[in-house]
C-alpha positions in Angstrom: 14.7 -41.1 -32.1 11.6 -40.5 -34.2 8.1 -39.7 -33.1 6.9 -43.2 -34.3 9.4 -44.9 -32.0 7.5 -43.7 -29.0 4.9 -46.0 -27.5 1.3 -45.3 -28.0 1.1 -44.3 -24.3 4.0 -41.9 -24.6 2.5 -40.2 -27.7 -0.7 -39.6 -25.7 1.2 -37.9 -23.0 3.0 -35.7 -25.5 -0.3 -34.8 -27.1 -1.9 -34.0 -23.7 1.1 -31.8 -22.8 0.9 -29.9 -26.1 -2.9 -29.4 -25.7 -2.5 -28.2 -22.2 0.3 -25.8 -23.3 -1.8 -24.4 -26.1 -4.9 -24.1 -23.9 -3.1 -22.4 -21.0 -0.8 -20.1 -22.9 -3.3 -17.3 -23.5 -4.4 -17.3 -19.9 -0.8 -17.1 -18.6 0.1 -14.3 -21.2 -2.8 -12.2 -19.9 -1.6 -12.2 -16.3 0.0 -8.9 -15.3 3.8 -9.0 -14.7 3.3 -7.3 -11.3 0.2 -7.6 -9.2 -0.1 -4.9 -6.5 -0.4 -6.4 -3.1 -3.5 -5.7 -0.9 -3.6 -2.2 0.5 -4.9 -0.9 3.8 -5.8 2.5 5.3 -3.0 4.1 7.4 -4.0 7.1 9.5 -1.4 9.7 10.1 -1.6 12.4 12.8 0.6 15.3 11.8 2.5 17.8 13.8 4.5 21.0 13.2 7.6 18.8 13.1 6.2 16.4 10.4 9.1 15.6 8.0 8.2 15.6 4.3 9.9 15.7 1.0 8.8 16.0 -2.6 11.1 14.4 -5.2 10.3 13.4 -8.8 6.5 13.8 -8.3 6.4 11.8 -5.1 5.5 13.1 -1.7 7.1 11.3 1.2 5.9 11.7 4.8 7.9 10.3 7.7 6.2 9.4 11.0 6.7 7.4 14.2 4.7 4.3 15.0 1.7 4.7 17.3 1.5 2.1 20.1 -2.2 1.7 19.4 -4.4 1.1 16.3 -5.9 4.3 14.8 -9.5 3.0 15.3 -12.4 5.0 13.8 -12.7 8.7 13.2 -13.9 9.5 16.7 -11.0 7.7 18.3 -8.1 9.4 16.5 -7.2 12.0 19.1 -7.1 9.5 22.0 -5.1 6.8 19.9 -2.7 8.7 17.7 -0.2 11.1 19.4 1.0 13.9 17.1 3.6 12.8 14.5 2.5 9.1 14.6 0.6 6.7 12.3 -1.2 3.4 12.6 -3.4 1.1 10.7 -7.0 1.4 11.5 -7.3 -2.0 13.0 -3.8 -2.5 14.6 -0.7 -0.7 15.6 2.2 -0.9 13.1 4.8 -3.7 13.6 8.3 -2.8 14.5 9.6 -4.0 11.1 7.2 -1.9 9.1 8.4 1.3 7.4 8.1 4.8 9.0 7.5 6.6 5.7 4.7 6.7 3.2 5.0 7.8 -0.4 2.4 8.9 -2.9 2.6 10.2 -6.5 0.9 13.6 -6.4 1.0 17.0 -8.2 3.1 19.6 -6.4 -0.1 21.5 -5.4 -1.8 18.4 -4.0 1.4 17.6 -2.1 1.4 21.1 -0.6 -2.2 20.6 0.6 -1.2 17.4 2.4 1.9 19.0 4.0 -0.1 22.0 5.2 -2.8 19.9 6.8 -0.3 17.6 8.5 1.9 20.4 9.8 -1.1 22.1 11.3 -1.7 18.9 13.4 -4.4 17.5 11.1 -5.1 13.9 10.0 -4.5 12.2 6.6 -5.4 8.7 5.6 -3.4 6.8 3.0 -4.5 3.6 1.2 -1.2 1.9 1.0 0.9 -1.3 1.1 4.4 -2.2 2.2 6.9 -2.2 -0.8 9.5 -4.0 1.3 11.9 -1.3 0.2 11.8 0.9 3.3 8.5 2.7 2.6 4.8 2.3 2.2 3.3 3.2 -1.2 -0.1 4.9 -1.4 -2.4 4.6 -4.4 -4.8 7.2 -2.9 -5.3 9.4 0.2 -7.7 11.8 1.7 -8.0 14.3 4.5 -9.9 13.1 7.6 -10.6 14.6 11.0 -10.8 13.5 14.6 -14.5 14.3 14.7 -15.3 16.3 17.8 -18.1 14.8 19.8 -20.8 17.2 21.0 -23.1 15.9 23.8 
């Protein structure tokens, strides 16, 4: 069947489809193959028993779920028992991972481990990979902020 055998209407549809494909192709090609999902701040309260590992440039910290949201800096002590973690605005769901990973240098990882094992607090900006762990793109030390009246 030749192009001329199509009706005038059919040829217009074919032309429209070709024009749309040519117009949209560059936009589609520029989309990243993997877009990172939104991330949220996880607050972790360490303990002397905090379990960590460092493999292939990634620090992994294991924790238990806190029954309460972490809240703000002044609330951490009351809301996060030692060895637990929670999102700032809600407790973690049962099906969420109990480990967070972050790519760090060995020295930076040691700093995180020292702080957590001394009972300190660390915040991770992370998302659920759905592979059994949360993945952090950045993190920082934080504190419970002692209130003085």
